[in-house]
Every structure is written in C-alpha cells, then in structure tokens.
C-alpha positions in Angstrom: 215.1 -20.7 -27.8 216.3 -24.6 -26.3 218.4 -24.5 -22.7 221.5 -25.0 -24.8 221.7 -22.6 -26.9 220.7 -20.3 -24.2 223.6 -21.3 -22.2 226.0 -20.7 -24.9 224.3 -17.3 -25.7 224.9 -16.0 -22.2 228.5 -17.8 -21.7 229.4 -16.2 -24.8 228.2 -12.8 -23.8 229.6 -13.3 -19.8 232.9 -13.8 -21.3 233.0 -9.9 -23.5 231.8 -9.0 -20.4 234.7 -9.8 -18.6 237.4 -8.5 -21.2 235.6 -5.1 -22.0 235.8 -4.8 -17.9 239.8 -5.7 -17.9 239.7 -2.9 -20.8 238.3 -0.4 -18.2 240.8 -2.4 -16.2 243.5 -1.1 -18.2 242.2 2.7 -18.7 242.1 2.6 -15.3 245.8 1.4 -14.8 247.2 4.6 -17.0 244.7 7.4 -15.5 245.7 10.2 -13.3 245.1 9.7 -9.7 241.9 11.3 -9.6 240.4 9.2 -12.6 241.6 6.1 -11.3 238.8 6.2 -7.9 236.3 6.5 -10.1 237.1 3.6 -12.7 237.6 1.7 -9.4 234.3 1.8 -8.5 232.1 1.4 -12.2 234.6 -1.5 -12.4 233.2 -2.4 -8.7 229.8 -2.2 -10.7 230.2 -4.0 -13.0 232.4 -6.9 -11.7 228.8 -7.2 -9.6 226.4 -7.4 -12.0 228.7 -10.4 -14.0 228.4 -11.9 -10.6 224.7 -11.6 -10.7 224.7 -13.1 -14.1 226.9 -15.8 -13.6 225.0 -16.8 -10.8 221.8 -16.3 -12.7 223.8 -18.6 -15.9 224.9 -21.5 -13.2 221.3 -21.2 -11.8 220.4 -22.1 -15.2 223.0 -24.7 -16.4 222.1 -26.9 -13.2 218.3 -26.8 -13.9 216.3 -29.5 -15.9 215.4 -29.2 -18.8 211.8 -28.3 -17.6 213.3 -26.2 -14.6 215.3 -23.6 -16.3 212.7 -21.7 -18.3 212.0 -20.8 -14.9 215.4 -19.0 -14.3 215.3 -17.4 -17.6 213.0 -14.1 -16.4 215.9 -13.2 -14.2 218.9 -14.0 -16.2 217.1 -11.9 -18.8 216.6 -9.3 -16.2 220.3 -9.6 -15.1 221.4 -9.4 -18.9 219.6 -5.9 -19.3 220.7 -4.5 -15.9 224.5 -5.6 -17.0 224.7 -4.2 -20.1 222.6 -0.9 -19.4 225.6 -0.5 -16.9 228.6 -1.3 -19.5 227.3 0.9 -21.8 227.3 3.5 -19.4 231.1 3.0 -17.9 231.4 3.1 -21.9 230.1 6.4 -22.3 231.6 7.5 -19.6 235.3 6.5 -19.7 234.9 5.3 -23.4 
C-alpha cells in the first residue's frame, strides 16, 4: 500500500470512529445519571485513543515518501488499540 492510500484509509477510519464516539455521547445524554458516569469514562478513553491515532496520522502525513513507513508500525498499533476499545464500548453500551 502506498502512502496516499494508507493516509486515506486512516482518515476514513478516524472519521468513522469520531461518528461512533458522537453516537455514544448521544446515548450518554439519554442514560440515567448512574450510567452517564460510565459512558463518560468510556468516551474519555475513546477520545484519548482517537487522539493517539490522529497523532500517528499527522506523523505519516508530514513524513516524506520514504520515511512514512517508519511511522506505520505506530499507526497500526494505535489503530488496533482504538478498534479494541471501540468494540469494548459497543459491547458494553451498544
């Protein structure tokens, strides 16, 4: 996969995860007071992981054509961490 294709893939996934976080926020607003705290904790964790993924994306975007592969491993790990956290959130609240 080339750099441009990889960046597009990352950006699309970041957008999807942002939309899913927003769905969880909407559910949190409708939840009981007791559950809202649990939602907010999960949303905070997801935002942190999404921010990590965004940071990896920015590194790859700024990297030259030859150097971007150096950041791909970090991006792949951040992707896996975010995917796991998102699955956990939806299994818990979805």
